[in-house]
C-alpha positions, 0 to 999 in steps of 0.5 A: 275509407278516410284519413283522419287526424286526431289531437286530443286522445285522452280520457274522452278522446281515447273511446271516439278514436277508437270507434273512428277505427272501428268505422275502418278509417286510417287514424292518425294520433299525436301524443301530449303529456298522457302516452297511455291512450296513445299507446292503446290506440295506437296498439289497436291500428292507429299511427301516431306522429310526432308534429302538427306539420306531419298530421297535417300532411296526411291528406285529411279527410277531417280532424278531431280536436278534443282538448281540455279548454279554449285558451289550449284548443285555440292555441293549437288552431294557430299553428295547424290552420295554415297547414291543412287544406281546405277540404279537411272537415274539422269536428271540435269535441271541446267543451268551449267558453261562449265565443271559443267556438265562434272564434275557432270558426272565424280562423278556419274560415280563413282558409274555407275549412269547415268547421264543426263544434260537437261537444258530447254528453256522456263519459268515457264508458260511452265514448268507449260504446260509441254512444255519445250524444252529440251537441252540433253547431255548424252551417248546414252544409258542414253538418251534413259534411259531418255526420259521416264521422258524427255516426262512428261515436254518437247514438245520436246528435243534435243540430242546434244551428250556427256555430256558437249555439253548440256551446251555449247549449253543451254549458247549460246541459254541464249547468245541470249534469255538475250542479246535480252531481254537486248535489249528490256529493253533498247528499252523501258527506251529509248522510255519513255525517247522521250516520244514514244507510247509504244502500237504503238512502240511494233506494229511495233516492231512485223512486223519486224525482232525483232519480239520475244518471249521475245518482247511478254512476256515482252510487253504484261504485259508491257501494262498492267502495269505488269512488271513482264512479263519476269520472270528470275532474274537479279541474275540469269542473270549476273550468266548466263552471266558469265558463257557465257563470260567464254564460249566464252573468245576466241572469242574476239567480242562475249565475249565483248558483253557478257562482256557488258550484264553481266555487266548490271546485275552487276550494277543491283545487286550492286544496290540491285536489284538482286531478281528483274527479267529483266522486272522490270529493266525498272523501275529502 
């Protein structure tokens, strides 16, 4: 039984934390603005702490960080790294910009703390089921130390090399995923304008090379009049696409595609729809 801390028990973090508990670990969590997942995980056996100092005093074998973006992650890291002992393994689920995890690793190395970046593929449902895909960047030694924890919430995980490679690989994966989801939103909006039967259009799309997990996530719910199938917000999509555009700045064609997709989500935010899921933008 290990002592595991978790910062960021939200949409994604809750499912990951739940699987840490299922693997019979002691789990310590700290609340953010959304109390609902905290209350759920505490009812399932986690212990809530009231401060980073209290969290870091729990003789942690592992500490998970699962927050919204690089600036938030860095602000937390600056607080916690002096409080941790060098035996703690950091597993950072945050989707960083191309240098965010590299900078985080440098901070933790000041105390010889092992740092593993592990952004994931999958959504909240896959997180709860423990079947996420992990995209790992770390030293080989730190990667091996982290595997016992990765197995708790990942169906599979992929080691891409040193810290930074995981972040870049994740951003390229999201370039495909968010680009695909955005095209599906535009396809549905266009089909509705032309009064095309959505069920038939879905059946046609599934038979061709346009079939994808994003297509199923959006359409399976949409056909039940539920527009929440793709549980990733416009605000987070804009953040990721900003990171992706920066990553691709020396590749003009790819950078333009990233910018066009980013601008779609920027418009959604400007119109007050930043907290809506991607699939909810179909009706906006």
